[in-house]
N, C-alpha and C positions, 0 to 999 in steps of 0.2 A: 711377795719373795722374789727373786728370781732366780734362776736355777744360772749354775754357768755347764756352758753347752762344751768349753775345750777351744771353742775359736775368740780372739783379739778383734771383740766388737760391741759395740756401742748399743748396752741392754734396751727393748723398748722403753720405752715412759711407761705406756697403760700397761697392765696386767688383761690376765682372760683367765678363762676356767676352762677351758679349753686345756682335753686329756690331749690333740695332738700339736701341743703347743710342743717346741722344744723348751723353749723360756717355763712356761708354767703348768708346765702338763710334765708329762714323762715317756716324748719323743728323742730316744737318739739320734745323733749325727755323725754320719761316718763316713769318709770316703771323704770326693772329690766334694770345691769349694768354684762354682764357678761364676763368674761377671754378665750382666747380660742388661738386658731394656725389655721391659713386660709392654706386652706390645697391644693384649688382649688381658679387660678382665672381668667380662660380662658373667662370667661361671660364678657359680657359689660359693665362696671358700677357694676361688682356683685361679690363678694368674698363667697368659703363654707366656714366656720371656721366650727373646730373640739374642743369640747371642753370635757372634761374629769372630775368621779366627782364618790366616795365610794356610792355605791349604800346598801343596808343590808340586811342582808340575813336572813331568822327570824330565822327557823333550826339549824343554825350554828354558831350559836349569832353573825355573822364578818359581812366581811364589803366585797363588791366584786367592782372590777375599774368595770366602767360602760364608755358609749362614747353616745355621737349625735352627727349630722351637723347642724348648720342657718345655714337662709343662709342669707346674707348682705349686704344694700346695698351702695356703694366705693366711695365715692367726690370726684371729682375732683381735691381739691386740698390733701386729704391723697396719700400717698405712699404704698401701700401695693402690695407682695410679697408673694410666696408660702415658709411657712413656717419662717413665721414673727410670733411674739410677739402681738395677738390687744389685742383695747379694745371695745367692742359695747356694745350700751343701744340701751336700746329699743324705738319704734315711730311709727308712727302709718300703718298701712299698704300702700307698698306701691309699692306691686303688687300679685298675687294670694302668692309665696312663702317666698316676704319677710315684715317682722315685723322688726328688725333690722337693723345699719347706725354702720358702725365703726365714732367711735370716736380719737381713739388715736392707735399710731405702739408705743407699748412698746418694742422690739427689734424688730432686726436685725442679719438674719442666721451668722454663718460664713461660709463664704466659701475659 
């Protein structure tokens, strides 16, 4: 049974027994939704997401590309690999650096 998390996304097909899963556990979702690319998936149940955004430069009245990295929790029911485009949602702090959870894998890389 999948919980309604309040975001219009496709829920994962697999199930899990994790307490920190927004779909099958009790982790509430709130705040920001961010789109990005999974850069590193080496840590246990954690992934590093890189996102690019335009940043204004006042002197030249133009924008420059800037990027930042966000650490996100990976539930057991979501399959994420390096290079995947993902959607992450803000949640309560899970650890010192992790305050986001992956809710959807948008596209998989073509190999």
